[in-house]
VEXZA-812352 format. One line per 10 residues: number of its first residue (from 1); for each residue x, y, z of N, C-alpha, C, O. Coordinates in nm, 3 decimals, padded with zeros to 5 digits. Layout:
BEGIN
NUM) X Y Z X Y Z X Y Z X Y Z  ...
This chain:
BEGIN
1) 02.632 03.116 00.964 02.662 02.979 01.005 02.648 02.884 00.888 02.584 02.915 00.788  02.710 02.769 00.903 02.703 02.665 00.802 02.570 02.591 00.813 02.527 02.553 00.922  02.506 02.570 00.698 02.378 02.502 00.693 02.397 02.355 00.732 02.499 02.296 00.696  02.302 02.291 00.805 02.310 02.148 00.832 02.316 02.069 00.702 02.259 02.111 00.601  02.385 01.955 00.704 02.406 01.878 00.581 02.276 01.821 00.525 02.248 01.835 00.406  02.196 01.757 00.609 02.072 01.696 00.562 01.982 01.664 00.680 02.026 01.660 00.795  01.856 01.642 00.650 01.757 01.604 00.751 01.732 01.454 00.737 01.706 01.403 00.628  01.739 01.384 00.850 01.712 01.241 00.853 01.570 01.219 00.904 01.528 01.280 01.002  01.498 01.132 00.836 01.360 01.100 00.874 01.285 01.050 00.753 01.336 01.058 00.641  01.164 00.999 00.772 01.089 00.940 00.660 01.050 01.042 00.554 01.018 01.157 00.584
11) 01.053 00.997 00.428 01.012 01.081 00.315 00.863 01.073 00.289 00.806 01.158 00.222  00.798 00.969 00.344 00.652 00.959 00.338 00.601 00.947 00.481 00.664 00.884 00.566  00.487 01.008 00.506 00.429 01.005 00.640 00.277 01.012 00.631 00.222 01.082 00.546  00.212 00.939 00.720 00.066 00.941 00.727 00.021 01.065 00.804 00.079 01.097 00.907  -00.081 01.135 00.755 -00.136 01.245 00.833 -00.186 01.194 00.967 -00.246 01.087 00.976  -00.161 01.272 01.072 -00.210 01.238 01.204 -00.122 01.143 01.283 -00.153 01.113 01.398  -00.013 01.095 01.224 00.078 01.003 01.293 00.213 01.072 01.310 00.272 01.117 01.212  00.261 01.081 01.434 00.385 01.155 01.464 00.507 01.086 01.403 00.517 00.963 01.403  00.598 01.166 01.351 00.725 01.120 01.295 00.838 01.203 01.354 00.816 01.316 01.397  00.959 01.147 01.355 01.076 01.216 01.409 01.173 01.250 01.297 01.200 01.168 01.210
21) 01.224 01.374 01.301 01.324 01.421 01.205 01.443 01.475 01.284 01.426 01.532 01.392  01.563 01.457 01.228 01.683 01.501 01.301 01.791 01.546 01.205 01.789 01.514 01.086  01.885 01.622 01.260 02.007 01.662 01.188 02.125 01.640 01.283 02.109 01.631 01.404  02.241 01.631 01.223 02.363 01.621 01.304 02.417 01.762 01.325 02.436 01.837 01.229  02.441 01.798 01.451 02.497 01.930 01.481 02.626 01.910 01.561 02.623 01.887 01.682  02.738 01.919 01.492 02.867 01.897 01.556 02.948 02.027 01.570 03.070 02.023 01.590  02.880 02.140 01.560 02.949 02.269 01.576 02.908 02.327 01.712 02.792 02.363 01.734  03.004 02.335 01.801 02.972 02.385 01.936 02.931 02.532 01.930 02.973 02.606 01.842  02.848 02.571 02.027 02.801 02.709 02.034 02.689 02.739 01.937 02.652 02.856 01.920  02.632 02.636 01.872 02.521 02.657 01.777 02.404 02.569 01.817 02.419 02.469 01.888
31) 02.287 02.609 01.770 02.166 02.530 01.789 02.096 02.514 01.654 02.120 02.589 01.560  02.008 02.414 01.648 01.928 02.391 01.528 01.786 02.441 01.557 01.727 02.408 01.660  01.732 02.520 01.464 01.593 02.564 01.474 01.516 02.504 01.357 01.570 02.482 01.249  01.387 02.477 01.381 01.304 02.402 01.286 01.179 02.479 01.249 01.127 02.559 01.327  01.131 02.454 01.127 00.999 02.498 01.081 00.935 02.385 01.003 01.005 02.302 00.944  00.803 02.381 01.003 00.729 02.277 00.932 00.614 02.342 00.856 00.547 02.431 00.909  00.591 02.298 00.733 00.474 02.338 00.656 00.385 02.216 00.640 00.430 02.110 00.598  00.257 02.232 00.674 00.162 02.122 00.661 00.158 02.031 00.782 00.114 01.917 00.772  00.203 02.082 00.894 00.202 01.999 01.014 00.232 02.082 01.137 00.244 02.204 01.131  00.245 02.013 01.249 00.271 02.077 01.378 00.391 02.012 01.444 00.403 01.889 01.447
41) 00.480 02.096 01.498 00.592 02.045 01.576 00.538 02.015 01.716 00.481 02.103 01.781  00.556 01.892 01.762 00.510 01.851 01.895 00.624 01.878 01.993 00.719 01.801 02.001  00.613 01.986 02.067 00.719 02.022 02.162 00.804 02.136 02.109 00.754 02.224 02.037  00.931 02.135 02.144 01.022 02.245 02.111 01.057 02.247 01.962 01.065 02.142 01.897  01.077 02.369 01.909 01.120 02.383 01.770 01.270 02.406 01.760 01.319 02.449 01.656  01.345 02.377 01.867 01.491 02.382 01.864 01.546 02.250 01.916 01.481 02.179 01.992  01.666 02.219 01.871 01.732 02.095 01.912 01.770 02.013 01.791 01.738 02.049 01.678  01.840 01.903 01.815 01.889 01.821 01.704 01.780 01.735 01.641 01.799 01.681 01.532  01.665 01.722 01.709 01.556 01.645 01.650 01.423 01.706 01.693 01.412 01.774 01.795  01.321 01.678 01.611 01.185 01.721 01.641 01.089 01.607 01.614 01.121 01.512 01.543
51) 00.971 01.619 01.673 00.862 01.526 01.651 00.752 01.606 01.582 00.710 01.711 01.632  00.704 01.556 01.467 00.609 01.630 01.383 00.485 01.546 01.357 00.495 01.425 01.333  00.368 01.608 01.360 00.245 01.545 01.315 00.194 01.626 01.196 00.163 01.744 01.209  00.186 01.561 01.080 00.139 01.627 00.958 -00.013 01.622 00.951 -00.076 01.533 01.008  -00.070 01.720 00.878 -00.214 01.724 00.858 -00.241 01.749 00.710 -00.158 01.805 00.639  -00.358 01.706 00.664 -00.395 01.728 00.525 -00.327 01.630 00.432 -00.263 01.534 00.475  -00.341 01.657 00.303 -00.295 01.564 00.199 -00.149 01.578 00.162 -00.094 01.491 00.095  -00.084 01.688 00.203 00.056 01.708 00.164 00.065 01.761 00.023 -00.039 01.786 -00.039  00.186 01.781 -00.030 00.313 01.749 00.035 00.344 01.844 00.151 00.286 01.952 00.164  00.437 01.798 00.236 00.476 01.873 00.354 00.623 01.911 00.341 00.695 01.855 00.258
61) 00.667 02.005 00.425 00.809 02.044 00.429 00.857 02.049 00.572 00.789 02.098 00.662  00.978 01.996 00.591 01.048 02.007 00.719 01.176 02.085 00.689 01.252 02.049 00.599  01.199 02.195 00.764 01.315 02.281 00.740 01.396 02.295 00.869 01.341 02.309 00.978  01.528 02.289 00.854 01.617 02.306 00.969 01.730 02.402 00.931 01.778 02.401 00.817  01.772 02.484 01.029 01.887 02.571 01.007 01.968 02.580 01.136 01.918 02.555 01.246  02.093 02.615 01.118 02.184 02.629 01.232 02.202 02.778 01.261 02.210 02.860 01.169  02.208 02.812 01.390 02.237 02.950 01.427 02.318 02.951 01.556 02.318 02.854 01.633  02.387 03.063 01.578 02.462 03.077 01.703 02.365 03.074 01.821 02.252 03.121 01.810  02.410 03.018 01.931 02.323 03.013 02.048 02.324 03.145 02.125 02.245 03.162 02.218  02.411 03.240 02.087 02.413 03.374 02.148 02.404 03.479 02.039 02.429 03.450 01.922
71) 02.368 03.601 02.077 02.358 03.711 01.979 02.496 03.749 01.930 02.591 03.745 02.008  02.512 03.785 01.804 02.410 03.779 01.698 02.392 03.634 01.653 02.490 03.560 01.641  02.269 03.593 01.627 02.239 03.453 01.597 02.295 03.405 01.464 02.333 03.289 01.450  02.301 03.494 01.365 02.359 03.462 01.233 02.310 03.328 01.179 02.389 03.235 01.162  02.180 03.315 01.151 02.126 03.186 01.105 02.176 03.148 00.966 02.200 03.234 00.881  02.192 03.019 00.945 02.228 02.966 00.813 02.104 02.963 00.724 01.994 02.996 00.769  02.123 02.924 00.600 02.008 02.894 00.514 01.944 02.765 00.564 02.007 02.687 00.636  01.819 02.743 00.526 01.750 02.620 00.566 01.791 02.504 00.477 01.810 02.521 00.356  01.805 02.388 00.536 01.806 02.263 00.461 01.661 02.215 00.464 01.595 02.223 00.568  01.612 02.166 00.352 01.469 02.135 00.338 01.451 01.988 00.301 01.523 01.935 00.216
81) 01.355 01.923 00.365 01.315 01.787 00.329 01.168 01.790 00.294 01.084 01.834 00.373  01.136 01.743 00.173 00.997 01.733 00.131 00.944 01.596 00.171 01.008 01.494 00.148  00.827 01.596 00.231 00.763 01.473 00.279 00.626 01.465 00.213 00.554 01.565 00.204  00.589 01.347 00.168 00.459 01.328 00.104 00.378 01.223 00.179 00.433 01.139 00.250  00.248 01.231 00.163 00.160 01.126 00.216 00.174 01.004 00.125 00.199 01.020 00.006  00.158 00.884 00.178 00.170 00.764 00.094 00.065 00.763 -00.016 -00.048 00.809 00.003  00.104 00.710 -00.131 00.012 00.693 -00.243 -00.019 00.543 -00.253 00.072 00.460 -00.259  -00.146 00.511 -00.255 -00.187 00.371 -00.268 -00.219 00.343 -00.414 -00.312 00.400 -00.470  -00.139 00.256 -00.474 -00.162 00.211 -00.611 -00.164 00.059 -00.605 -00.059 -00.005 -00.602  -00.284 00.000 -00.602 -00.299 -00.143 -00.573 -00.380 -00.215 -00.680 -00.483 -00.274 -00.648
91) -00.335 -00.212 -00.806 -00.412 -00.283 -00.908 -00.415 -00.434 -00.880 -00.318 -00.490 -00.828  -00.526 -00.497 -00.915 -00.544 -00.640 -00.894 -00.500 -00.715 -01.019 -00.530 -00.673 -01.131  -00.428 -00.825 -01.000 -00.391 -00.910 -01.113 -00.442 -01.051 -01.088 -00.456 -01.095 -00.974  -00.469 -01.122 -01.197 -00.520 -01.259 -01.190 -00.600 -01.289 -01.315 -00.608 -01.206 -01.406  -00.661 -01.408 -01.320 -00.738 -01.449 -01.437 -00.870 -01.374 -01.444 -00.942 -01.364 -01.345  -00.900 -01.320 -01.564 -01.028 -01.250 -01.578 -01.134 -01.337 -01.646 -01.249 -01.295 -01.660  -01.096 -01.458 -01.687 -01.192 -01.557 -01.735 -01.160 -01.686 -01.662 -01.048 -01.737 -01.669  -01.260 -01.741 -01.591 -01.239 -01.861 -01.511 -01.351 -01.961 -01.537 -01.460 -01.925 -01.580  -01.322 -02.087 -01.511 -01.425 -02.190 -01.519 -01.501 -02.192 -01.388 -01.445 -02.168 -01.281  -01.631 -02.221 -01.398 -01.710 -02.236 -01.277 -01.658 -02.352 -01.194 -01.598 -02.445 -01.247
101) -01.681 -02.346 -01.065 -01.634 -02.449 -00.970 -01.483 -02.467 -00.976 -01.433 -02.579 -00.969  -01.412 -02.356 -00.988 -01.265 -02.363 -00.990 -01.208 -02.257 -00.897 -01.276 -02.162 -00.859  -01.082 -02.276 -00.861 -01.009 -02.181 -00.778 -00.919 -02.094 -00.865 -00.867 -02.141 -00.966  -00.902 -01.969 -00.826 -00.809 -01.879 -00.896 -00.746 -01.786 -00.792 -00.809 -01.750 -00.693  -00.622 -01.749 -00.817 -00.547 -01.662 -00.725 -00.546 -01.520 -00.780 -00.524 -01.498 -00.899  -00.569 -01.424 -00.690 -00.566 -01.282 -00.724 -00.478 -01.212 -00.623 -00.471 -01.250 -00.506  -00.410 -01.108 -00.671 -00.319 -01.037 -00.580 -00.299 -00.894 -00.626 -00.332 -00.856 -00.739  -00.244 -00.815 -00.535 -00.195 -00.682 -00.570 -00.048 -00.677 -00.530 -00.009 -00.737 -00.430  00.031 -00.605 -00.607 00.174 -00.592 -00.575 00.197 -00.489 -00.464 00.309 -00.477 -00.414  00.094 -00.415 -00.427 00.107 -00.315 -00.320 00.107 -00.388 -00.186 00.009 -00.453 -00.150
111) 00.216 -00.376 -00.112 00.233 -00.451 00.013 00.244 -00.361 00.136 00.273 -00.411 00.245  00.223 -00.231 00.122 00.238 -00.139 00.235 00.106 -00.108 00.306 00.102 -00.021 00.393  00.000 -00.178 00.271 -00.128 -00.154 00.335 -00.130 -00.205 00.478 -00.057 -00.298 00.514  -00.214 -00.143 00.559 -00.233 -00.189 00.696 -00.331 -00.305 00.702 -00.322 -00.390 00.790  -00.426 -00.308 00.608 -00.524 -00.415 00.602 -00.576 -00.427 00.460 -00.583 -00.328 00.387  -00.614 -00.552 00.421 -00.668 -00.581 00.289 -00.799 -00.656 00.307 -00.804 -00.756 00.380  -00.905 -00.610 00.242 -01.035 -00.678 00.250 -01.084 -00.705 00.108 -01.100 -00.612 00.028  -01.109 -00.832 00.077 -01.153 -00.875 -00.056 -01.299 -00.917 -00.049 -01.343 -00.977 00.049  -01.375 -00.887 -00.155 -01.514 -00.931 -00.161 -01.556 -00.949 -00.306 -01.490 -00.900 -00.398  -01.666 -01.021 -00.325 -01.719 -01.051 -00.459 -01.861 -00.997 -00.466 -01.939 -01.010 -00.372
121) -01.894 -00.935 -00.580 -02.027 -00.881 -00.601 -02.077 -00.923 -00.739 -02.011 -00.892 -00.838  -02.189 -00.991 -00.750 -02.274 -01.037 -00.641 -02.208 -01.150 -00.562 -02.132 -01.230 -00.616  -02.239 -01.154 -00.434 -02.173 -01.244 -00.340 -02.197 -01.391 -00.372 -02.117 -01.476 -00.332  -02.306 -01.424 -00.443 -02.336 -01.565 -00.472 -02.254 -01.620 -00.590 -02.274 -01.736 -00.629  -02.165 -01.542 -00.646 -02.082 -01.587 -00.760 -01.952 -01.653 -00.717 -01.885 -01.717 -00.799  -01.915 -01.638 -00.590 -01.792 -01.700 -00.545 -01.764 -01.661 -00.402 -01.841 -01.588 -00.339  -01.651 -01.710 -00.351 -01.614 -01.679 -00.213 -01.463 -01.675 -00.198 -01.390 -01.739 -00.274  -01.418 -01.598 -00.099 -01.275 -01.592 -00.068 -01.243 -01.719 00.010 -01.294 -01.740 00.120  -01.159 -01.802 -00.047 -01.124 -01.929 00.016 -01.015 -01.910 00.120 -01.028 -01.956 00.233  -00.906 -01.842 00.081 -00.795 -01.816 00.173 -00.735 -01.679 00.143 -00.747 -01.628 00.031
131) -00.672 -01.620 00.243 -00.592 -01.499 00.223 -00.659 -01.367 00.251 -00.593 -01.263 00.240  -00.788 -01.366 00.288 -00.850 -01.236 00.317 -00.773 -01.168 00.430 -00.736 -01.234 00.528  -00.749 -01.038 00.418 -00.666 -00.965 00.513 -00.522 -00.950 00.465 -00.442 -00.882 00.529  -00.490 -01.013 00.351 -00.354 -01.004 00.294 -00.363 -00.949 00.152 -00.472 -00.921 00.102  -00.247 -00.934 00.087 -00.247 -00.879 -00.049 -00.269 -00.988 -00.155 -00.266 -00.957 -00.274  -00.293 -01.114 -00.114 -00.317 -01.222 -00.210 -00.425 -01.315 -00.157 -00.422 -01.356 -00.041  -00.521 -01.348 -00.244 -00.630 -01.437 -00.204 -00.650 -01.547 -00.307 -00.609 -01.536 -00.423  -00.714 -01.653 -00.260 -00.760 -01.758 -00.350 -00.912 -01.753 -00.347 -00.974 -01.753 -00.241  -00.972 -01.747 -00.466 -01.117 -01.737 -00.480 -01.171 -01.869 -00.534 -01.116 -01.925 -00.629  -01.278 -01.917 -00.474 -01.352 -02.030 -00.529 -01.470 -01.971 -00.605 -01.563 -01.915 -00.546
141) -01.466 -01.985 -00.738 -01.574 -01.933 -00.822 -01.684 -02.038 -00.830 -01.656 -02.156 -00.845  -01.810 -01.995 -00.819 -01.923 -02.087 -00.824 -01.948 -02.133 -00.967 -01.895 -02.075 -01.062  -02.029 -02.238 -00.981 -02.049 -02.305 -01.110 -02.124 -02.220 -01.212 -02.093 -02.226 -01.332  -02.220 -02.143 -01.168 -02.308 -02.071 -01.261 -02.232 -01.968 -01.344 -02.151 -01.892 -01.291  -02.257 -01.967 -01.475 -02.192 -01.871 -01.565 -02.235 -01.728 -01.532 -02.349 -01.705 -01.491  -02.144 -01.634 -01.550 -02.176 -01.493 -01.528 -02.067 -01.408 -01.594 -01.953 -01.452 -01.608  -02.105 -01.288 -01.633 -02.007 -01.195 -01.689 -01.997 -01.072 -01.599 -02.095 -01.032 -01.536  -01.880 -01.014 -01.595 -01.859 -00.889 -01.522 -01.875 -00.901 -01.372 -01.919 -00.807 -01.306  -01.839 -01.018 -01.315 -01.846 -01.034 -01.169 -01.736 -00.948 -01.108 -01.621 -00.953 -01.151  -01.772 -00.870 -01.008 -01.679 -00.773 -00.949 -01.601 -00.835 -00.833 -01.659 -00.887 -00.738
151) -01.469 -00.828 -00.844 -01.381 -00.861 -00.733 -01.331 -00.727 -00.679 -01.268 -00.649 -00.750  -01.362 -00.701 -00.553 -01.330 -00.571 -00.492 -01.224 -00.590 -00.385 -01.231 -00.681 -00.303  -01.125 -00.501 -00.387 -01.021 -00.498 -00.285 -01.025 -00.361 -00.218 -01.022 -00.258 -00.285  -01.032 -00.361 -00.086 -01.024 -00.238 -00.008 -00.893 -00.244 00.070 -00.875 -00.331 00.156  -00.802 -00.151 00.040 -00.673 -00.142 00.110 -00.682 -00.026 00.208 -00.717 00.085 00.170  -00.649 -00.052 00.334 -00.646 00.052 00.435 -00.502 00.095 00.456 -00.415 00.014 00.487  -00.477 00.226 00.438 -00.345 00.286 00.459 -00.366 00.420 00.528 -00.448 00.500 00.484  -00.292 00.445 00.635 -00.308 00.567 00.715 -00.450 00.580 00.767 -00.499 00.691 00.790  -00.517 00.467 00.786 -00.653 00.468 00.835 -00.755 00.507 00.729 -00.874 00.520 00.760  -00.712 00.524 00.604 -00.800 00.564 00.494 -00.818 00.444 00.401 -00.721 00.376 00.368
161) -00.942 00.419 00.359 -00.971 00.306 00.271 -00.962 00.347 00.125 -01.017 00.450 00.084  -00.891 00.263 00.046 -00.876 00.285 -00.098 -00.933 00.162 -00.168 -00.901 00.049 -00.132  -01.019 00.183 -00.269 -01.086 00.072 -00.337 -01.024 00.045 -00.474 -00.987 00.137 -00.546  -01.014 -00.084 -00.507 -00.972 -00.130 -00.640 -01.074 -00.234 -00.686 -01.132 -00.306 -00.604  -01.095 -00.243 -00.818 -01.193 -00.336 -00.873 -01.130 -00.415 -00.987 -01.043 -00.366 -01.058  -01.176 -00.540 -01.003 -01.131 -00.628 -01.110 -01.254 -00.708 -01.153 -01.332 -00.751 -01.068  -01.273 -00.727 -01.284 -01.395 -00.790 -01.332 -01.362 -00.925 -01.396 -01.267 -00.939 -01.473  -01.445 -01.024 -01.362 -01.419 -01.163 -01.401 -01.543 -01.220 -01.469 -01.656 -01.195 -01.428  -01.519 -01.298 -01.575 -01.625 -01.374 -01.641 -01.611 -01.520 -01.600 -01.504 -01.579 -01.610  -01.722 -01.578 -01.553 -01.725 -01.719 -01.516 -01.790 -01.795 -01.631 -01.903 -01.766 -01.671
171) -01.718 -01.893 -01.684 -01.772 -01.973 -01.795 -01.796 -02.115 -01.745 -01.730 -02.163 -01.653  -01.892 -02.182 -01.809 -01.922 -02.321 -01.774 -01.808 -02.410 -01.820 -01.748 -02.388 -01.925  -01.779 -02.509 -01.740 -01.684 -02.611 -01.782 -01.750 -02.690 -01.892 -01.861 -02.741 -01.874  -01.683 -02.702 -02.008 -01.750 -02.772 -02.118 -01.772 -02.920 -02.082 -01.688 -02.982 -02.017  -01.886 -02.975 -02.124 -01.909 -03.117 -02.096 -01.815 -03.203 -02.178 -01.777 -03.168 -02.290  -01.777 -03.315 -02.121 -01.689 -03.409 -02.190 -01.775 -03.521 -02.244 -01.856 -03.579 -02.172  -01.758 -03.552 -02.372 -01.829 -03.666 -02.430 -01.730 -03.746 -02.513 -01.647 -03.690 -02.585  -01.741 -03.873 -02.502 -01.652 -03.962 -02.577 -01.725 -04.010 -02.702 -01.842 -04.049 -02.695  -01.656 -04.005 -02.813 -01.712 -04.054 -02.938 -01.659 -04.197 -02.957 -01.538 -04.222 -02.950  -01.748 -04.287 -02.979 -01.713 -04.429 -02.993 -01.627 -04.475 -02.875 -01.516 -04.522 -02.895
181) -01.679 -04.461 -02.756 -01.599 -04.499 -02.640 -01.571 -04.648 -02.638 -01.652 -04.731 -02.679  -01.453 -04.678 -02.588 -01.416 -04.818 -02.567 -01.496 -04.865 -02.446 -01.498 -04.798 -02.343  -01.559 -04.979 -02.459 -01.643 -05.025 -02.349 -01.567 -05.107 -02.248 -01.613 -05.124 -02.135  -01.451 -05.156 -02.286 -01.369 -05.228 -02.189 -01.223 -05.210 -02.224 -01.188 -05.193 -02.341  -01.140 -05.214 -02.124 -00.996 -05.200 -02.145 -00.928 -05.290 -02.043 -00.973 -05.303 -01.929  -00.821 -05.351 -02.086 -00.749 -05.443 -01.999 -00.624 -05.375 -01.946 -00.570 -05.283 -02.008  -00.580 -05.421 -01.830 -00.457 -05.367 -01.770 -00.343 -05.382 -01.869 -00.324 -05.488 -01.929  -00.266 -05.274 -01.884 -00.150 -05.274 -01.973 -00.181 -05.231 -02.115 -00.089 -05.205 -02.191  -00.309 -05.223 -02.153 -00.346 -05.177 -02.287 -00.337 -05.024 -02.293 -00.362 -04.956 -02.194  -00.302 -04.972 -02.410 -00.300 -04.827 -02.430 -00.442 -04.780 -02.458 -00.522 -04.852 -02.518
191) -00.472 -04.660 -02.415 -00.604 -04.601 -02.437 -00.583 -04.463 -02.497 -00.503 -04.385 -02.445  -00.651 -04.432 -02.606 -00.639 -04.299 -02.666 -00.773 -04.248 -02.710 -00.782 -04.137 -02.763
């Protein structure tokens, strides 16, 4: 028999979450049979589509072939689709040197997470002002100088937590002093 053209379905899948794969079978008198490596077929292993739950870290394989529905079955070669578990790569970007008592924005370009949790260690060095639960936050850094303050991001994907770290130095805002300050100025006068 002629091998099915291709398998339709996701190329990445979370372990433990069911996914559907299918092929087009337009040749009468034939059926599609399926095999899976690294997972379990939920229900029948014949038909134009299957439901699969993968286990472990992957990669996984979904295989389909066409065969006659009566003897002799004369199966085709398998068409194979490789499926992988998602990879979380969520580096943090933003300013690594900030002034105390200032706001700074930090983000990760990874947007496929189910949840994002940001925190600062030690916690008394700053706070998440807005955006916790998303891939971008605004941090209010406290006034006190410090080096190597840890900004931690925990991204949840497939129910698994992945940690990323970014280190920030907080510097004091330099004091402003005027040399020979003008003691009075009138409206419309230039000041330098």
